[in-house]
C-alpha positions as CSV (number, residue, x, y, z in Angstrom):
1,M,87.6,53.3,99.3
2,K,88.6,54.6,95.8
3,K,86.5,57.7,96.3
4,V,87.8,58.9,99.7
5,L,91.6,58.5,98.3
6,R,90.9,60.7,95.5
7,I,89.0,63.1,97.6
8,S,92.1,63.0,100.0
9,A,94.7,63.2,96.6
10,I,92.1,66.0,95.1
11,S,92.3,68.4,98.4
12,L,96.0,67.3,99.0
13,G,96.7,68.6,95.7
14,L,94.9,71.8,96.1
15,I,96.4,72.9,99.5
16,I,99.6,72.4,97.6
17,L,99.2,74.3,94.9
18,A,97.8,77.3,97.2
19,I,101.7,76.8,99.0
20,V,102.7,77.7,95.7
21,V,100.4,80.1,94.2
22,L,99.5,82.8,97.0
23,P,102.8,84.2,97.6
24,F,103.1,85.4,94.4
25,V,99.1,86.8,94.2
26,F,99.8,89.0,97.7
27,Q,103.7,89.2,97.4
28,G,103.1,92.2,95.1
29,K,100.3,93.9,97.3
30,I,102.5,93.7,100.2
31,K,105.6,94.3,99.0
32,D,103.9,97.8,98.0
33,A,102.4,98.1,101.9
34,V,105.6,98.6,103.1
35,I,106.5,100.4,100.8
36,R,103.2,103.0,101.5
37,E,103.8,102.8,104.9
38,A,107.7,103.9,105.1
39,N,106.8,107.2,103.2
40,K,103.8,107.7,105.4
41,S,105.5,107.3,108.7
42,L,109.0,107.8,108.6
43,N,110.7,111.1,108.1
44,A,113.7,108.9,106.6
45,T,114.1,106.9,103.3
46,L,113.6,103.3,103.4
47,G,115.4,100.3,100.6
48,F,115.4,97.1,100.4
49,N,116.9,94.6,97.9
50,S,114.4,91.8,97.4
51,V,111.1,90.6,99.4
52,K,109.7,87.2,99.1
53,L,106.6,85.8,100.4
54,S,106.5,82.1,101.5
55,L,103.9,79.9,103.0
56,I,106.4,77.2,103.2
57,R,108.3,78.4,106.0
58,S,105.7,78.9,108.7
59,F,102.2,77.4,107.3
60,P,99.6,78.0,108.0
61,D,100.9,81.8,107.9
62,F,102.5,83.9,105.2
63,S,106.8,84.3,106.0
64,L,107.8,87.4,104.5
65,R,111.3,87.6,103.8
66,L,113.0,91.4,103.5
67,K,116.3,91.4,101.9
68,G,119.2,93.9,102.4
69,L,116.6,96.7,104.4
70,T,118.3,99.9,105.3
71,I,116.9,103.0,106.9
72,A,118.4,106.0,106.0
73,G,118.4,109.8,107.8
74,I,117.5,112.9,105.6
75,N,118.0,116.8,106.4
76,E,121.1,116.9,109.5
77,F,121.2,113.5,109.2
78,E,121.4,113.0,105.7
79,G,124.5,109.9,104.5
80,D,124.0,108.3,107.8
81,T,122.4,104.7,108.3
82,L,120.1,104.2,110.6
83,A,119.6,100.6,110.4
84,A,121.0,97.8,108.0
85,I,119.4,94.4,108.5
86,P,120.8,91.9,105.9
87,D,117.3,89.6,106.7
88,L,114.8,90.5,108.1
89,R,111.7,87.9,108.5
90,L,108.1,88.6,109.6
91,T,105.2,86.3,110.4
92,I,101.9,87.6,108.9
93,D,98.6,86.2,109.8
94,L,97.1,84.1,106.9
95,M,93.2,85.3,107.3
96,S,94.6,89.0,107.5
97,V,96.4,89.4,104.7
98,F,92.9,88.0,102.5
99,R,91.1,90.7,104.5
100,G,93.1,93.2,103.6
101,D,92.2,95.9,105.8
102,S,95.5,95.4,107.7
103,Y,98.1,92.8,107.9
104,K,98.4,91.4,111.2
105,I,102.6,90.7,112.5
106,K,103.1,87.7,115.0
107,T,106.8,87.3,114.7
108,V,109.9,88.9,113.6
109,E,113.4,87.8,113.6
110,M,116.3,89.6,112.5
111,D,119.7,88.5,111.7
112,H,122.8,90.2,111.8
113,P,121.3,93.6,112.0
114,V,123.5,97.0,112.6
115,F,121.8,100.1,114.5
116,R,123.8,103.4,115.0
117,V,122.1,106.1,116.7
118,S,123.8,109.4,116.9
119,V,122.6,112.7,119.0
120,L,124.1,116.0,117.8
121,A,125.3,118.4,120.3
122,D,121.9,120.4,119.9
123,G,119.9,117.0,121.4
124,M,118.3,116.2,118.0
125,A,118.4,112.9,117.5
126,S,119.0,110.5,114.5
127,Y,116.0,108.0,115.8
128,D,113.3,110.7,115.7
129,I,112.6,109.8,112.9
130,M,108.8,108.8,113.1
131,K,106.3,111.9,111.5
132,P,103.9,114.0,114.0
133,S,100.3,112.8,114.1
134,A,99.1,115.5,112.4
135,D,100.7,115.0,109.1
136,T,99.1,111.5,109.1
137,A,95.7,112.3,109.8
138,A,95.2,113.6,106.7
139,G,91.9,111.2,105.8
140,P,91.1,107.7,106.8
141,D,93.0,105.9,104.9
142,E,96.0,107.9,104.6
143,G,96.5,107.3,108.3
144,E,95.1,104.4,109.0
145,S,98.5,101.8,109.2
146,S,98.5,99.2,106.5
147,F,100.0,97.0,109.5
148,R,99.3,96.1,113.0
149,A,101.3,94.1,116.1
150,S,100.4,91.1,117.4
151,I,103.9,89.8,117.9
152,R,104.1,86.7,120.3
153,R,107.8,86.7,119.5
154,F,111.1,89.0,118.3
155,S,114.7,88.1,118.3
156,I,117.7,89.5,116.6
157,N,120.7,87.5,116.1
158,D,124.2,88.7,116.1
159,G,122.9,92.1,116.2
160,T,125.5,95.7,116.6
161,L,124.5,98.7,118.3
162,V,126.0,101.8,118.0
163,Y,124.9,105.1,120.4
164,D,126.6,108.4,120.1
165,D,125.9,111.2,121.7
166,A,127.5,114.1,121.5
167,S,125.4,116.7,123.8
168,L,126.5,114.4,127.1
169,G,129.9,113.4,125.8
170,F,128.4,109.5,125.8
171,R,129.2,106.5,123.4
172,A,128.2,102.9,123.7
173,E,128.9,100.1,121.7
174,A,127.4,96.4,122.0
175,L,128.6,94.2,119.4
176,H,127.3,90.9,118.7
177,I,123.8,90.8,120.6
178,S,121.9,88.0,121.1
179,H,118.0,89.2,121.9
180,Q,115.2,87.0,122.1
181,L,111.8,87.9,123.2
182,S,108.2,86.1,123.8
183,G,104.6,86.7,125.1
184,D,101.6,88.0,124.3
185,L,101.8,92.0,123.5
186,T,98.4,92.5,122.9
187,A,97.3,91.8,125.5
188,D,96.4,94.3,128.5
189,F,98.4,92.0,131.0
190,T,100.9,89.4,130.0
191,D,104.2,87.6,131.2
192,L,106.9,89.0,128.9
193,V,110.3,87.2,128.8
194,T,113.4,88.3,127.5
195,E,116.7,87.0,127.6
196,T,119.7,89.7,126.0
197,M,123.4,88.5,125.5
198,I,125.8,91.1,124.7
199,D,129.5,89.5,123.9
200,E,131.4,92.8,123.3
201,L,130.3,95.7,125.4
202,T,132.3,99.4,125.1
203,V,131.3,102.5,127.3
204,A,132.3,105.7,127.1
205,Y,131.7,109.1,128.8
206,E,134.0,112.5,128.2
207,G,136.8,110.3,126.7
208,I,137.1,108.1,129.4
209,R,136.1,104.4,128.6
210,Y,134.6,102.6,131.6
211,L,133.7,99.4,130.0
212,S,136.0,98.2,127.2
213,K,134.8,95.0,125.4
214,V,133.1,93.2,128.3
215,K,130.2,90.3,128.4
216,A,126.7,91.4,129.5
217,K,123.5,89.4,129.9
218,L,119.8,90.0,130.9
219,D,117.1,88.2,131.7
220,S,113.8,89.3,132.3
221,K,110.8,87.2,133.2
């Protein structure tokens, strides 16, 4: 009996030690992968204040938390902030981190994100920030993504979206967005469940306001 208790205590101690130590072992590696992926894939500037990896929040998977993440435009959109996400949390499959070939993202959650989309009079859009495939196909190591989507849950808490299209004279502003999506996005056929709530939706076209701070809701199954 004492032997069993001793083995159980040692096993529990090793698990606790792994939960504490492993995030420190892999945190720098995943942070470097985020920066490398942004530089490889985006015609934009990505920045964040801090990154934290934990096994406690989403055990047995890793929880990656990025604080103060921003995506800023370049060239014609220099100085424009396309996205500002104070708190972004990702759940990453534990075994994919150990394998190290690509990190399998399972859930995404954003708190208070602000997205601002601009379209110039000539039709150039600020959201067109992905580099052409030719730029990312220089070699097998450079062209392969460090992250792989296996998302089963995506959520936005209290988000903001501003869309300003000078080519159409159209502007939409959605405040206090709550969005929940669940389902297996990796499957060929799946049932997706989405729920979107907007507390204040304002829409204007050619200077005429058609909606002003109305509530909107969309459920889809």
